[in-house]
N, C-alpha and C positions, 0 to 999 in steps of 0.2 A: 413551764416545762418545755425544754427545747426538743425538737424532733426534726428529722429530715425525711424526704420522700425516699421510699425504699427502692433500691436498684437491684435488678436481677443479675444473674451470672454474666450476661452479655451487656451489662450497664443500661438496660432498658428499664423504664419505670414499671413497677409491679402494681397490678390491680388486685383489690380485695374481692371477696366473694360477692359483695354488694355492688361491684363495678365502680367503686370509688378508688382513688389512688391510695395505696398502702403507705403508711408511715412507719418509721423506725426510730426508737429512742433507747436510752440506756446504753449498755455495753455494745449492742448491735449497731447503734449509731456511730460510736467511736471506731468500731471495727470497719464499718463502711467508709468513714472519713479517711482512715489510714490507707485502706486499699485504693480509694479513689486518688488520693495524693500521689501514691506510688505509681499508678497506672497512667496518669496524665503526663505527657512530655512537658517538661518545664518550659514555660513561656509561650505555650501554644493556645491557651484558653483566651478567647477574644476579650473577655471582660476583666482579665488580670492585667491591668495597665502597668503594674510594676514588674511583671514577668517573674514572679516569685512562687507561683503555684505550680506544683508538679515536681517531677524528679528528672534526673539525667540518667536514669538506668538504661535508657536506650543506647547510651554510649558503650556499655559493656556487654550488651547482648551479643551472643555468638563468640565471645572470648571466654575461655575456660582457664586462663592463667591465674596464678596465685595473686598477682598484682590486681587483676580485674576483680577478684573476690574481695580484696581489701577496699577497692574503690566502691563496691556495692554498699558496704557498710557506711562509708562516708556519704554516699549519695542518699541513702535512706535517712540518715540523721539530718542532712540538708533539707530534704523534702518535707520532713515532719517538724522542722524547727519552728515553724509558724503556729503550731498547735500548742497554745499556752495551757490548755486544759488537760494535757496528758504529759507524762514523763516517760520517756523511752528508757527501758531498763536493759533490753538485750536485742541484738539483731543476729539472727542465725541464717547463714546463706548456704544453700546446697547448690553446688555448681552443676552445670549440665553434664550428663553422663556421656563420656567419650565413647564408650562401647556401643551404645545404642544410637549415637549421633543425635541425641535429643538436644534441642535448643531451649528447653524450658528451664528457667531460673526460678528456684523456690526460695522464698524469703519468709522467715518467721520473725515477727516483731513482738517483743514483750513490752507491756506498758502498764502504768498505774494512772488512774484518773485523778486529776487535781481540781476538784470542784469545791467552791466555797460560796457562801451567800445564798441567794434565792434558789439556785439550781441544786444545792446539796440535798434537800429533802426528796428529790425525785430519783436519786440513785440510792439503792439499798446500801447500807453500811458495808456489807461484804463486797459489793461492787466497787466501792471506793478504795478498799484496802487490799484486795486480792489482785495479783498480777494477771493480766489477760494476754493471750497469745493470738495474733492474727497471722494467718498463712496467706501469702500472695504468690501466684505463679504468673510469670511474664514470658 
C-alpha cells in the first residue's frame, strides 16, 4: 500500500500523537499530491533533473484577465500531466476579487483515481469510482 508523509497547511511535516511522523494514504494522499504539484514552481525542485515537476501558475498570479484564467486551466493540466494514477475531470478557477484587491487564486480540481493491480485493494471501490474535488489557494 502506498502512502506519503502528511503535510500540514504550511507544507511542514505533521507529527502524530505518538510523536512519529504522520502518514497519509487513499484519497487524502492524492489530494495532497495534487496540491503539492500545483504549489511548487515548475523546475525549482533540486531533485527534479528534468524540470517537469510543479506548475507555472506563478506566471498568472496578480493578473485577473480572462486570458489569465484560461492559462490557469492549461497550467493545471500541464502540472498534473505526469500523474498517471489520476484522471483530471474538471478544473474550476475563481479569479481574484477586484473589489477587495485580493490576490488569492482559488482552483478546484476534479479527478478520478486510476488504480489497477496490487494497489487496487487498498482504495475502497467508491474511492476509485467517485469524483473527488481538491481546492487549492495560491
